[in-house]
C-alpha positions, 0 to 999 in steps of 0.5 A: 093549323097552328097559327090559329091556336095563339088566336084562339087562346088569346081571344076566349074570355075565361081560358079555364072553360075552354079546353084544346081536343083531338080531332079524331077523338072528339069528345075527349077533350086532352087538355083545359087551354089554361093548362097547355105550355106549347104545342111542339111539332118536328120536322120528320113528322106530320103529326103534333103534341099538345105539352101541358105545363105539368109535364104532359105530354100528348103526342101523335096527334094529327089534329088538334081543336077547341072547344068549350067546356063544362066546369067540371068537364076537365080533370087536371093530370097529376105530372110524373116526375120523369120527364114525358118524351115527345113521341115522334123523332126529330131531324133538323129541327123543332117547331114549336107554337104557342110559347110567349115571345121571349121565354127562354128555350133550351136543350140540354143533354141527359147529363144537365149540359147546357147544349142550345138557349134560345128565347122563344119569338111571337108565334113560333119558334124553331129550335135548329138541332141539327147538328146534335148527335144522335140521342137523348136530350132535355127540352125545356120551354120556360118551366115545362121540360121533355124529352126528345130523340134526335135522329137521323133517316 
């Protein structure tokens, strides 16, 4: 499911007219494709989160689809100053999809200490967080920052 996003995104001639949609609520557009930064999943959760370039996070989705919309169909949300919290708990791995290859991917403690750093790969990027202690962390991908909770089963 996740590998389809880059192909559809790259094939869309006018990305501002395409949206990503919750498959369970196909009448509700989550975001214009031009505003989507990446998709995020974890090894402990069967859901996906859509993370937008402004830091808006749409989580708890079990499937997403794509739809072409008219120019006025999507209103752009105003970003909250506080990074959004990814709703699923993370165990060993965070999987990012649709990141531009070479994009900086960094995990920070809430105090700002850099804990992990790597570059995004083409297509899918796995971030190994299994060695981190349980707690809340910041994940920065390019210019987008969100929070996630590392836990233990």
